[in-house]
C-alpha positions as a Python dict, from the first residue, in 0.01 Angstrom:
ca = {
    (1, 'M'): (0, 0, 0),
    (2, 'L'): (-272, 27, -235),
    (3, 'R'): (-561, 287, -203),
    (4, 'T'): (-843, 112, -372),
    (5, 'E'): (-1165, 267, -210),
    (6, 'C'): (-1408, 481, -382),
    (7, 'P'): (-1204, 839, -390),
    (8, 'N'): (-1530, 1008, -352),
    (9, 'P'): (-1844, 836, -192),
    (10, 'Q'): (-2050, 1185, -240),
    (11, 'F'): (-2024, 1131, -620),
    (12, 'N'): (-1967, 780, -697),
    (13, 'R'): (-1998, 561, -996),
    (14, 'D'): (-1935, 188, -1059),
    (15, 'G'): (-1683, 45, -1272),
    (16, 'L'): (-1412, 285, -1148),
    (17, 'I'): (-1037, 181, -1260),
    (18, 'I'): (-788, 310, -974),
    (19, 'L'): (-430, 413, -1103),
    (20, 'N'): (-294, 397, -738),
    (21, 'G'): (14, 190, -705),
    (22, 'K'): (338, 162, -840),
    (23, 'W'): (455, 469, -1116),
    (24, 'S'): (788, 575, -1286),
    (25, 'F'): (914, 906, -1085),
    (26, 'F'): (1173, 1122, -1197),
    (27, 'S'): (1304, 1470, -1057),
    (28, 'D'): (1633, 1671, -1085),
    (29, 'S'): (1617, 1705, -778),
    (30, 'V'): (1619, 1354, -643),
    (31, 'P'): (1979, 1170, -688),
    (32, 'S'): (1795, 913, -947),
    (33, 'A'): (1496, 766, -1131),
    (34, 'H'): (1264, 610, -882),
    (35, 'E'): (944, 387, -889),
    (36, 'I'): (706, 572, -643),
    (37, 'E'): (347, 441, -478),
    (38, 'V'): (82, 652, -573),
    (39, 'P'): (-90, 843, -423),
    (40, 'F'): (189, 926, -147),
    (41, 'A'): (363, 1229, -210),
    (42, 'P'): (763, 1152, -222),
    (43, 'E'): (871, 1348, 58),
    (44, 'S'): (654, 1068, 253),
    (45, 'R'): (763, 702, 362),
    (46, 'L'): (521, 574, 223),
    (47, 'S'): (590, 655, -161),
    (48, 'G'): (901, 463, -112),
    (49, 'I'): (1160, 780, -178),
    (50, 'N'): (1144, 952, 138),
    (51, 'Y'): (1297, 1258, -25),
    (52, 'T'): (1226, 1558, 168),
    (53, 'G'): (1451, 1844, -22),
    (54, 'F'): (1264, 2118, -231),
    (55, 'I'): (1158, 1932, -545),
    (56, 'K'): (1044, 2193, -776),
    (57, 'D'): (966, 2009, -1109),
    (58, 'C'): (928, 1574, -1123),
    (59, 'E'): (746, 1352, -1405),
    (60, 'Y'): (551, 1079, -1345),
    (61, 'S'): (474, 807, -1552),
    (62, 'R'): (288, 454, -1605),
    (63, 'K'): (87, 202, -1830),
    (64, 'F'): (-250, 129, -1801),
    (65, 'T'): (-464, -108, -1997),
    (66, 'V'): (-828, -23, -2067),
    (67, 'D'): (-1108, -114, -2343),
    (68, 'A'): (-1149, 131, -2583),
    (69, 'P'): (-1445, 334, -2517),
    (70, 'E'): (-1736, 266, -2753),
    (71, 'E'): (-1933, 482, -3019),
    (72, 'N'): (-2186, 609, -2725),
    (73, 'E'): (-1914, 612, -2420),
    (74, 'R'): (-1703, 887, -2256),
    (75, 'L'): (-1369, 778, -2065),
    (76, 'F'): (-1264, 1030, -1785),
    (77, 'L'): (-952, 1066, -1638),
    (78, 'R'): (-958, 1218, -1272),
    (79, 'F'): (-706, 1343, -1001),
    (80, 'G'): (-817, 1365, -635),
    (81, 'A'): (-506, 1629, -570),
    (82, 'V'): (-179, 1698, -752),
    (83, 'N'): (37, 1971, -596),
    (84, 'Y'): (123, 2225, -790),
    (85, 'E'): (59, 2249, -1138),
    (86, 'A'): (4, 1918, -1317),
    (87, 'T'): (39, 1893, -1718),
    (88, 'V'): (-114, 1578, -1806),
    (89, 'Y'): (-32, 1353, -2159),
    (90, 'V'): (-192, 1052, -2267),
    (91, 'N'): (12, 845, -2502),
    (92, 'G'): (242, 1145, -2597),
    (93, 'E'): (-66, 1363, -2660),
    (94, 'Y'): (-131, 1673, -2458),
    (95, 'V'): (-454, 1621, -2251),
    (96, 'G'): (-490, 1970, -2032),
    (97, 'V'): (-348, 2168, -1731),
    (98, 'H'): (-430, 2225, -1362),
    (99, 'R'): (-333, 2496, -1123),
    (100, 'G'): (-389, 2424, -773),
    (101, 'G'): (-290, 2216, -492),
    (102, 'Y'): (-579, 2074, -321),
    (103, 'T'): (-902, 2033, -555),
    (104, 'S'): (-995, 1755, -733),
    (105, 'F'): (-999, 1791, -1132),
    (106, 'G'): (-1059, 1565, -1457),
    (107, 'F'): (-988, 1539, -1842),
    (108, 'D'): (-1204, 1375, -2069),
    (109, 'V'): (-959, 1153, -2277),
    (110, 'T'): (-1211, 966, -2493),
    (111, 'D'): (-1000, 1059, -2822),
    (112, 'K'): (-664, 978, -2647),
    (113, 'V'): (-685, 636, -2541),
    (114, 'R'): (-713, 295, -2712),
    (115, 'G'): (-768, -23, -2679),
    (116, 'G'): (-512, -226, -2488),
    (117, 'E'): (-185, -50, -2361),
    (118, 'N'): (-188, 305, -2291),
    (119, 'E'): (102, 583, -2136),
    (120, 'L'): (-11, 797, -1862),
    (121, 'R'): (228, 1092, -1771),
    (122, 'V'): (252, 1378, -1559),
    (123, 'K'): (423, 1640, -1525),
    (124, 'V'): (427, 1861, -1239),
    (125, 'H'): (579, 2226, -1120),
    (126, 'N'): (585, 2321, -748),
    (127, 'D'): (727, 2597, -584),
    (128, 'V'): (644, 2686, -210),
    (129, 'T'): (827, 3059, -265),
    (130, 'E'): (578, 3134, -532),
    (131, 'N'): (289, 3358, -450),
    (132, 'V'): (21, 3064, -454),
    (133, 'P'): (-166, 2869, -154),
    (134, 'T'): (95, 2644, -5),
    (135, 'G'): (-113, 2610, 396),
    (136, 'K'): (176, 2451, 645),
    (137, 'Q'): (426, 2353, 376),
    (138, 'S'): (778, 2463, 498),
    (139, 'A'): (948, 2703, 283),
    (140, 'R'): (1283, 2646, 432),
    (141, 'P'): (1473, 2321, 369),
    (142, 'E'): (1377, 2208, 717),
    (143, 'S'): (1038, 2202, 920),
    (144, 'F'): (1003, 2438, 1193),
    (145, 'G'): (759, 2611, 1391),
    (146, 'C'): (417, 2526, 1277),
    (147, 'F'): (519, 2450, 931),
    (148, 'Y'): (583, 2110, 795),
    (149, 'T'): (744, 1882, 519),
    (150, 'R'): (658, 1986, 177),
    (151, 'V'): (413, 1784, -10),
    (152, 'T'): (498, 1797, -368),
    (153, 'G'): (289, 1591, -659),
    (154, 'I'): (47, 1323, -658),
    (155, 'W'): (-155, 1307, -304),
    (156, 'Q'): (-452, 1197, -389),
    (157, 'P'): (-629, 840, -586),
    (158, 'V'): (-583, 865, -966),
    (159, 'W'): (-866, 694, -1168),
    (160, 'L'): (-1070, 641, -1464),
    (161, 'E'): (-1434, 619, -1496),
    (162, 'R'): (-1668, 575, -1807),
    (163, 'T'): (-1994, 748, -1853),
    (164, 'P'): (-2221, 755, -2156),
    (165, 'V'): (-2219, 1055, -2369),
    (166, 'N'): (-2526, 1254, -2204),
    (167, 'Y'): (-2394, 1212, -1859),
    (168, 'I'): (-2424, 1368, -1470),
    (169, 'E'): (-2179, 1615, -1420),
    (170, 'S'): (-2303, 1757, -1047),
    (171, 'L'): (-2524, 1695, -840),
    (172, 'K'): (-2660, 1951, -489),
    (173, 'F'): (-2844, 1908, -201),
    (174, 'Y'): (-3064, 2151, -20),
    (175, 'P'): (-3228, 1970, 271),
    (176, 'D'): (-3581, 2128, 403),
    (177, 'I'): (-3610, 2007, 761),
    (178, 'E'): (-3930, 2189, 820),
    (179, 'G'): (-4098, 2072, 539),
    (180, 'C'): (-3906, 1683, 554),
    (181, 'A'): (-3793, 1749, 209),
    (182, 'V'): (-3492, 1798, -20),
    (183, 'K'): (-3422, 1992, -335),
    (184, 'A'): (-3195, 1792, -564),
    (185, 'E'): (-3023, 2019, -827),
    (186, 'L'): (-2866, 1807, -1125),
    (187, 'V'): (-2645, 1933, -1393),
    (188, 'C'): (-2579, 1720, -1657),
    (189, 'E'): (-2463, 1724, -2039),
    (190, 'G'): (-2726, 1731, -2308),
    (191, 'E'): (-3092, 1630, -2200),
    (192, 'G'): (-3297, 1359, -2122),
    (193, 'E'): (-3495, 1166, -1869),
    (194, 'A'): (-3384, 1166, -1469),
    (195, 'E'): (-3479, 965, -1204),
    (196, 'I'): (-3378, 998, -862),
    (197, 'A'): (-3426, 773, -560),
    (198, 'V'): (-3353, 828, -181),
    (199, 'T'): (-3334, 553, 61),
    (200, 'Y'): (-3292, 539, 448),
    (201, 'D'): (-3150, 250, 567),
    (202, 'G'): (-3261, 58, 262),
    (203, 'R'): (-3617, 178, 292),
    (204, 'L'): (-3734, 388, -42),
    (205, 'V'): (-3834, 714, 113),
    (206, 'G'): (-3880, 971, -133),
    (207, 'E'): (-3852, 979, -527),
    (208, 'A'): (-3879, 1220, -854),
    (209, 'K'): (-3875, 1179, -1229),
    (210, 'G'): (-3857, 1448, -1505),
    (211, 'Y'): (-3717, 1554, -1832),
    (212, 'V'): (-3360, 1720, -1770),
    (213, 'K'): (-3198, 1966, -2012),
    (214, 'Y'): (-2870, 2048, -1901),
    (215, 'R'): (-2996, 2143, -1525),
    (216, 'R'): (-3283, 2091, -1363),
    (217, 'A'): (-3391, 2079, -961),
    (218, 'F'): (-3647, 1892, -861),
    (219, 'D'): (-3841, 1898, -471),
    (220, 'I'): (-3834, 1572, -318),
    (221, 'K'): (-4056, 1457, 27),
    (222, 'L'): (-3949, 1278, 220),
    (223, 'G'): (-4142, 1022, 363),
    (224, 'E'): (-3950, 935, 687),
    (225, 'K'): (-3758, 1237, 897),
    (226, 'H'): (-3430, 1126, 1067),
    (227, 'L'): (-3219, 1455, 1114),
    (228, 'W'): (-2854, 1467, 1127),
    (229, 'E'): (-2731, 1556, 1473),
    (230, 'I'): (-2422, 1561, 1654),
    (231, 'G'): (-2310, 1217, 1708),
    (232, 'N'): (-2542, 1059, 1504),
    (233, 'G'): (-2495, 1118, 1127),
    (234, 'R'): (-2827, 972, 997),
    (235, 'L'): (-2754, 1002, 593),
    (236, 'Y'): (-2962, 960, 345),
    (237, 'D'): (-2883, 729, 60),
    (238, 'V'): (-2942, 919, -316),
    (239, 'T'): (-2900, 700, -655),
    (240, 'V'): (-2967, 921, -935),
    (241, 'R'): (-3010, 788, -1334),
    (242, 'Y'): (-2990, 967, -1623),
    (243, 'C'): (-2950, 816, -2001),
    (244, 'G'): (-2788, 561, -1895),
    (245, 'D'): (-2544, 689, -1650),
    (246, 'E'): (-2567, 614, -1257),
    (247, 'V'): (-2414, 806, -987),
    (248, 'K'): (-2474, 736, -599),
    (249, 'S'): (-2458, 1008, -350),
    (250, 'Y'): (-2596, 1088, -21),
    (251, 'F'): (-2722, 1395, 235),
    (252, 'G'): (-2808, 1474, 545),
    (253, 'L'): (-3108, 1637, 665),
    (254, 'R'): (-3011, 1912, 849),
    (255, 'Q'): (-3054, 2335, 906),
    (256, 'T'): (-2728, 2538, 1072),
    (257, 'G'): (-2717, 2926, 1104),
    (258, 'Y'): (-2706, 3174, 1378),
    (259, 'D'): (-2972, 3291, 1614),
    (260, 'G'): (-2805, 3617, 1774),
    (261, 'M'): (-2479, 3522, 1929),
    (262, 'K'): (-2577, 3131, 1913),
    (263, 'F'): (-2510, 2861, 1654),
    (264, 'M'): (-2790, 2699, 1555),
    (265, 'L'): (-2816, 2293, 1479),
    (266, 'N'): (-3177, 2214, 1319),
    (267, 'G'): (-3326, 2504, 1557),
    (268, 'K'): (-3127, 2433, 1886),
    (269, 'S'): (-2829, 2638, 2031),
    (270, 'V'): (-2501, 2415, 1971),
    (271, 'F'): (-2164, 2519, 2136),
    (272, 'Q'): (-1905, 2397, 1877),
    (273, 'R'): (-1676, 2229, 2061),
    (274, 'L'): (-1340, 2174, 1799),
    (275, 'S'): (-1014, 2100, 1800),
    (276, 'L'): (-766, 2206, 1547),
    (277, 'D'): (-669, 1879, 1310),
    (278, 'Q'): (-382, 1950, 1063),
    (279, 'G'): (-440, 1642, 852),
    (280, 'Y'): (-76, 1553, 856),
    (281, 'Y'): (33, 1150, 913),
    (282, 'P'): (349, 1042, 978),
    (283, 'D'): (413, 818, 687),
    (284, 'G'): (208, 948, 473),
    (285, 'L'): (212, 1346, 509),
    (286, 'Y'): (-124, 1493, 346),
    (287, 'T'): (-196, 1161, 230),
    (288, 'A'): (-313, 908, 521),
    (289, 'P'): (-202, 543, 521),
    (290, 'D'): (-570, 404, 496),
    (291, 'D'): (-920, 461, 508),
    (292, 'E'): (-922, 347, 859),
    (293, 'S'): (-702, 593, 967),
    (294, 'M'): (-904, 890, 857),
    (295, 'R'): (-1195, 727, 1049),
    (296, 'R'): (-1017, 685, 1341),
    (297, 'D'): (-913, 1035, 1385),
    (298, 'V'): (-1267, 1117, 1379),
    (299, 'E'): (-1292, 883, 1654),
    (300, 'L'): (-1014, 1060, 1842),
    (301, 'G'): (-1198, 1387, 1892),
    (302, 'L'): (-1487, 1215, 1983),
    (303, 'R'): (-1343, 1046, 2265),
    (304, 'L'): (-1203, 1345, 2439),
    (305, 'G'): (-1553, 1520, 2405),
    (306, 'F'): (-1468, 1758, 2122),
    (307, 'N'): (-1795, 1739, 1899),
    (308, 'G'): (-1557, 1869, 1585),
    (309, 'A'): (-1269, 1978, 1406),
    (310, 'R'): (-1135, 2316, 1225),
    (311, 'L'): (-997, 2130, 939),
    (312, 'H'): (-691, 2372, 912),
    (313, 'Q'): (-510, 2505, 644),
    (314, 'K'): (-550, 2192, 393),
    (315, 'V'): (-857, 2073, 195),
    (316, 'F'): (-928, 1765, 304),
    (317, 'D'): (-995, 1403, 135),
    (318, 'P'): (-1320, 1367, 20),
    (319, 'R'): (-1320, 1005, 268),
    (320, 'F'): (-1245, 1226, 538),
    (321, 'L'): (-1543, 1459, 515),
    (322, 'Y'): (-1753, 1125, 446),
    (323, 'H'): (-1619, 986, 806),
    (324, 'C'): (-1763, 1332, 956),
    (325, 'D'): (-2044, 1291, 784),
    (326, 'R'): (-2114, 917, 915),
    (327, 'A'): (-2003, 1039, 1293),
    (328, 'G'): (-2202, 1371, 1308),
    (329, 'Y'): (-1873, 1557, 1354),
    (330, 'L'): (-1869, 1922, 1283),
    (331, 'V'): (-1606, 2129, 1080),
    (332, 'W'): (-1488, 2414, 937),
    (333, 'G'): (-1400, 2375, 577),
    (334, 'E'): (-1068, 2574, 524),
    (335, 'F'): (-832, 2683, 257),
    (336, 'P'): (-457, 2641, 287),
    (337, 'S'): (-458, 3023, 197),
    (338, 'W'): (-96, 3084, 373),
    (339, 'G'): (184, 3114, 96),
    (340, 'V'): (-27, 3374, -65),
    (341, 'D'): (37, 3763, 17),
    (342, 'Y'): (-252, 3933, 117),
    (343, 'E'): (-98, 4307, 78),
    (344, 'N'): (-196, 4331, -266),
    (345, 'L'): (-459, 4156, -542),
    (346, 'S'): (-188, 3973, -734),
    (347, 'A'): (-299, 3634, -612),
    (348, 'L'): (-647, 3654, -605),
    (349, 'G'): (-780, 3460, -887),
    (350, 'T'): (-536, 3244, -823),
    (351, 'L'): (-692, 3169, -469),
    (352, 'V'): (-1052, 3223, -551),
    (353, 'G'): (-1011, 3013, -858),
    (354, 'E'): (-941, 2728, -629),
    (355, 'W'): (-1099, 2802, -335),
    (356, 'T'): (-1452, 2736, -587),
    (357, 'E'): (-1341, 2406, -677),
    (358, 'A'): (-1343, 2320, -277),
    (359, 'V'): (-1649, 2483, -224),
    (360, 'E'): (-1845, 2315, -514),
    (361, 'R'): (-1675, 1991, -430),
    (362, 'D'): (-1771, 1960, -106),
    (363, 'F'): (-2074, 2159, -120),
    (364, 'N'): (-2304, 1795, -16),
    (365, 'H'): (-2120, 1721, 298),
    (366, 'P'): (-2349, 1813, 583),
    (367, 'S'): (-2069, 1798, 864),
    (368, 'I'): (-1924, 2115, 688),
    (369, 'I'): (-2076, 2386, 920),
    (370, 'T'): (-1859, 2677, 838),
    (371, 'W'): (-1657, 2789, 525),
    (372, 'C'): (-1355, 2936, 640),
    (373, 'P'): (-1121, 3071, 310),
    (374, 'L'): (-838, 3243, 487),
    (375, 'N'): (-670, 3251, 783),
    (376, 'E'): (-475, 3541, 1011),
    (377, 'T'): (-439, 3810, 713),
    (378, 'W'): (-283, 4089, 963),
    (379, 'E'): (34, 4062, 812),
    (380, 'S'): (240, 3884, 485),
    (381, 'L'): (421, 3594, 647),
    (382, 'K'): (749, 3699, 466),
    (383, 'D'): (758, 4080, 576),
    (384, 'A'): (589, 4203, 884),
    (385, 'R'): (591, 4526, 738),
    (386, 'K'): (327, 4451, 481),
    (387, 'V'): (-58, 4490, 586),
    (388, 'R'): (-278, 4283, 378),
    (389, 'D'): (-516, 4467, 119),
    (390, 'V'): (-860, 4417, 281),
    (391, 'R'): (-1031, 4444, -77),
    (392, 'F'): (-856, 4094, -82),
    (393, 'V'): (-1063, 3973, 199),
    (394, 'D'): (-1382, 4143, 151),
    (395, 'A'): (-1351, 3993, -213),
    (396, 'V'): (-1316, 3601, -125),
    (397, 'Y'): (-1588, 3647, 159),
    (398, 'A'): (-1868, 3785, -159),
    (399, 'V'): (-1739, 3493, -389),
    (400, 'T'): (-1808, 3225, -94),
    (401, 'K'): (-2149, 3361, -35),
    (402, 'A'): (-2207, 3339, -378),
    (403, 'L'): (-2137, 2998, -413),
    (404, 'D'): (-2282, 2878, -105),
    (405, 'G'): (-2549, 3086, 72),
    (406, 'T'): (-2666, 2822, 310),
    (407, 'R'): (-2362, 2798, 583),
    (408, 'P'): (-2215, 3060, 781),
    (409, 'C'): (-1868, 3218, 651),
    (410, 'V'): (-1610, 3331, 856),
    (411, 'D'): (-1386, 3564, 603),
    (412, 'V'): (-1107, 3510, 813),
    (413, 'S'): (-996, 3285, 1079),
    (414, 'G'): (-776, 3519, 1344),
    (415, 'G'): (-604, 3815, 1226),
    (416, 'F'): (-811, 4124, 1104),
    (417, 'H'): (-1167, 4114, 951),
    (418, 'G'): (-1281, 4261, 660),
    (419, 'H'): (-1582, 4488, 601),
    (420, 'K'): (-1832, 4169, 645),
    (421, 'T'): (-1827, 3844, 784),
    (422, 'D'): (-2081, 3654, 944),
    (423, 'L'): (-1895, 3551, 1243),
    (424, 'Y'): (-1636, 3717, 1399),
    (425, 'D'): (-1335, 3510, 1546),
    (426, 'F'): (-981, 3554, 1738),
    (427, 'H'): (-700, 3380, 1824),
    (428, 'D'): (-543, 3335, 2157),
    (429, 'Y'): (-248, 3170, 2275),
    (430, 'L'): (-177, 3377, 2579),
    (431, 'D'): (-175, 3312, 2954),
    (432, 'P'): (-543, 3229, 3132),
    (433, 'E'): (-512, 3540, 3293),
    (434, 'T'): (-471, 3724, 2981),
    (435, 'L'): (-798, 3538, 2793),
    (436, 'E'): (-1006, 3598, 3104),
    (437, 'K'): (-942, 3957, 3075),
    (438, 'H'): (-1058, 3912, 2710),
    (439, 'L'): (-1359, 3748, 2764),
    (440, 'R'): (-1442, 3995, 3056),
    (441, 'A'): (-1441, 4274, 2772),
    (442, 'L'): (-1628, 4102, 2521),
    (443, 'E'): (-1887, 4011, 2835),
    (444, 'E'): (-1919, 4324, 2963),
    (445, 'N'): (-1828, 4617, 2686),
    (446, 'D'): (-1888, 4399, 2327),
    (447, 'E'): (-1523, 4464, 2284),
    (448, 'I'): (-1253, 4216, 2129),
    (449, 'I'): (-914, 4317, 2253),
    (450, 'V'): (-614, 4213, 1995),
    (451, 'D'): (-333, 4185, 2229),
    (452, 'K'): (-19, 4328, 2115),
    (453, 'V'): (172, 4038, 2253),
    (454, 'Y'): (44, 3819, 1996),
    (455, 'A'): (-69, 4058, 1698),
    (456, 'P'): (164, 4296, 1523),
    (457, 'D'): (223, 4636, 1625),
    (458, 'F'): (31, 4765, 1381),
    (459, 'A'): (-305, 4631, 1510),
    (460, 'E'): (-394, 5003, 1661),
    (461, 'E'): (-414, 5113, 1258),
    (462, 'S'): (-666, 4909, 1195),
    (463, 'D'): (-1042, 5030, 1153),
    (464, 'L'): (-1225, 4726, 1122),
    (465, 'R'): (-1324, 4653, 1464),
    (466, 'Y'): (-1572, 4394, 1605),
    (467, 'E'): (-1944, 4487, 1500),
    (468, 'K'): (-2151, 4439, 1819),
    (469, 'G'): (-2419, 4180, 1802),
    (470, 'L'): (-2191, 3944, 1606),
    (471, 'P'): (-2159, 3582, 1705),
    (472, 'V'): (-1790, 3532, 1816),
    (473, 'N'): (-1575, 3211, 1827),
    (474, 'V'): (-1230, 3158, 1984),
    (475, 'S'): (-1105, 2945, 1678),
    (476, 'E'): (-764, 2879, 1818),
    (477, 'Y'): (-640, 2854, 2179),
    (478, 'G'): (-393, 2633, 2394),
    (479, 'G'): (-97, 2566, 2213),
    (480, 'V'): (79, 2437, 2504),
    (481, 'S'): (352, 2223, 2464),
    (482, 'Y'): (344, 1913, 2662),
    (483, 'A'): (619, 1717, 2447),
    (484, 'T'): (673, 1354, 2496),
    (485, 'S'): (993, 1333, 2283),
    (486, 'T'): (1336, 1426, 2383),
    (487, 'D'): (1443, 1699, 2174),
    (488, 'N'): (1116, 1898, 2382),
    (489, 'G'): (934, 2002, 2072),
    (490, 'W'): (782, 2297, 1976),
    (491, 'G'): (469, 2500, 2128),
    (492, 'Y'): (333, 2847, 2185),
    (493, 'R'): (384, 2806, 2579),
    (494, 'R'): (522, 2537, 2767),
    (495, 'C'): (427, 2325, 3071),
    (496, 'G'): (595, 2101, 3312),
    (497, 'G'): (425, 1775, 3300),
    (498, 'E'): (105, 1607, 3268),
    (499, 'K'): (-86, 1747, 3585),
    (500, 'E'): (-16, 2135, 3479),
    (501, 'Y'): (-96, 2052, 3107),
    (502, 'V'): (-439, 1932, 3215),
    (503, 'D'): (-482, 2196, 3471),
    (504, 'C'): (-415, 2449, 3220),
    (505, 'Y'): (-620, 2290, 2996),
    (506, 'V'): (-936, 2272, 3209),
    (507, 'K'): (-861, 2643, 3313),
    (508, 'L'): (-879, 2798, 2984),
    (509, 'T'): (-1149, 2564, 2848),
    (510, 'S'): (-1388, 2606, 3138),
    (511, 'M'): (-1362, 3011, 3108),
    (512, 'L'): (-1456, 2957, 2753),
    (513, 'L'): (-1726, 2757, 2826),
    (514, 'K'): (-1880, 2999, 3095),
    (515, 'S'): (-1889, 3281, 2820),
    (516, 'K'): (-2212, 3393, 2749),
    (517, 'K'): (-2104, 3524, 2424),
    (518, 'L'): (-1917, 3267, 2292),
    (519, 'S'): (-2049, 3039, 2001),
    (520, 'G'): (-1765, 2808, 2016),
    (521, 'F'): (-1375, 2748, 2063),
    (522, 'C'): (-1144, 2543, 1894),
    (523, 'F'): (-833, 2392, 2103),
    (524, 'T'): (-461, 2377, 1928),
    (525, 'Q'): (-438, 2093, 1889),
    (526, 'L'): (-573, 1717, 1855),
    (527, 'Y'): (-210, 1577, 1759),
    (528, 'D'): (170, 1649, 1711),
    (529, 'V'): (292, 1729, 1376),
    (530, 'E'): (621, 1657, 1347),
    (531, 'Q'): (800, 1933, 1571),
    (532, 'E'): (488, 2113, 1674),
    (533, 'Q'): (424, 1874, 1995),
    (534, 'N'): (122, 2067, 2133),
    (535, 'G'): (-108, 1803, 2059),
    (536, 'L'): (-340, 1591, 2286),
    (537, 'Y'): (-217, 1301, 2126),
    (538, 'T'): (106, 1201, 1963),
    (539, 'Y'): (155, 1252, 1635),
    (540, 'D'): (128, 887, 1581),
    (541, 'R'): (-197, 911, 1735),
    (542, 'K'): (-157, 769, 2115),
    (543, 'L'): (-305, 952, 2382),
    (544, 'K'): (-20, 1150, 2602),
    (545, 'F'): (-224, 1122, 2901),
    (546, 'G'): (-363, 860, 3176),
    (547, 'E'): (-691, 773, 3231),
    (548, 'A'): (-766, 1026, 3495),
    (549, 'A'): (-583, 1279, 3311),
    (550, 'E'): (-821, 1173, 2990),
    (551, 'K'): (-1182, 1178, 3193),
    (552, 'R'): (-1090, 1504, 3300),
    (553, 'I'): (-1032, 1663, 2970),
    (554, 'R'): (-1371, 1435, 2840),
    (555, 'E'): (-1582, 1586, 3130),
    (556, 'C'): (-1458, 1928, 3100),
    (557, 'N'): (-1530, 1935, 2733),
    (558, 'L'): (-1856, 1783, 2746),
    (559, 'A'): (-1987, 2041, 3031),
    (560, 'K'): (-2260, 2258, 2922),
    (561, 'A'): (-2181, 2597, 2771),
    (562, 'A'): (-2314, 2931, 2909),
    (563, 'I'): (-2446, 3005, 2572),
    (564, 'E'): (-2653, 2661, 2505),
    (565, 'D'): (-2903, 2758, 2797),
}
């Protein structure tokens, strides 16, 4: 199952040499040497190995044939993501090391390759018990609760690309809907003339030319105005040429933010109707079996009346975000912060370094309307007696806003917030009566209750309370298990059958939509993942309900929210 599509439509060069496919794979943890299908992790069935035990160290290798770079060329080796520490060698020579399991990286291998056959080796270290970001990967031998099968090694595409000596390093877009314009910021190696062409549906609608010395911003007036909206991406295509290099990209003309407690998209109040998307696949785990599977996941959310998703505890594949961009599908860009101990600052640099790479990589995606660097920081997941250090939370928020001042940032989803956040959110997996009590407290007293049934006992020790007037989002609710398998599955609560489940869904969701002080919700969850069976779809993406139940859920989600008045 060879993944041959462009790895990143936001920054695409022609002539990529895709290195996915059969590689040699070896680990002391796995009984014998194997052939592996890249980019699928060895724990997955699609890798051909399907070994789900702990793999702390492993090694990949393969041969590739390439023409030697000419004098005026550079050759780069790119990786979509490798979990966790990747040390790379070409023809036996050390190339570089990258630490971080979720973000893209690359190396200039111009001086390492030769014309003809070459050898590529990648040594990987991955230990989920270390103080590093691991998201929902289980630290036990088995999956349990809301923790799933581990993902080791290469799990996104690998490729080679050629550039001139002077080349385009990065590209950022700053859309301006009032002025019907876009600012394009180029960062380049060297200096030279640049040309930027913006098209819409094949028609040239804007252009700019000028000399670039390492960095320059171009203000481009657009001849046609097409807003990026929910359900309609209306993307502008961009071609950038510089010193013989050519990069193709795109942007959406849209503006996001808050007006008081209302979330605004292009100046209009929009209620965020999100579902929780874990980004797991039955055969590929973190890696979708094909591009169509990612596109279909977006359609599954739209089918039930959701207008977006919270992409939970994982930095998603750029192609998934591309399909969100095209569909006009709102998403929260989140970091897999679980696995890090928040009670001290020892892992702050590790987390911030990789989070910076994620924000920089995904800055141009119009579908991302909120950054969410941390999840549930009220305790260390390993030791409930340890309260997180608030400086950790404050520092991550400050870095996020320094990287991107154009989007809202929720410092923490659920748990305890820090001293500053653009919106306040909370998780509520309790019964409808308790949720109603929490919503009434918000409506009448501007108070958010941290209930001891869900939060740890030291909740009352926190002096960081909700600041009146901040936007509020219930970023996790539901979690009701309606199992379709014989093992009954796991969920935060259980129900007895389809009617009870749908009745509960409609009751909970209707209460949230009627709140005049909520900017949005996120339902847990869109589909089951392994033993966590509280999804609206099964793990293999089959709807659990009949047509009448599906219609009730969709109509409930599409009902007008009180805050949208």
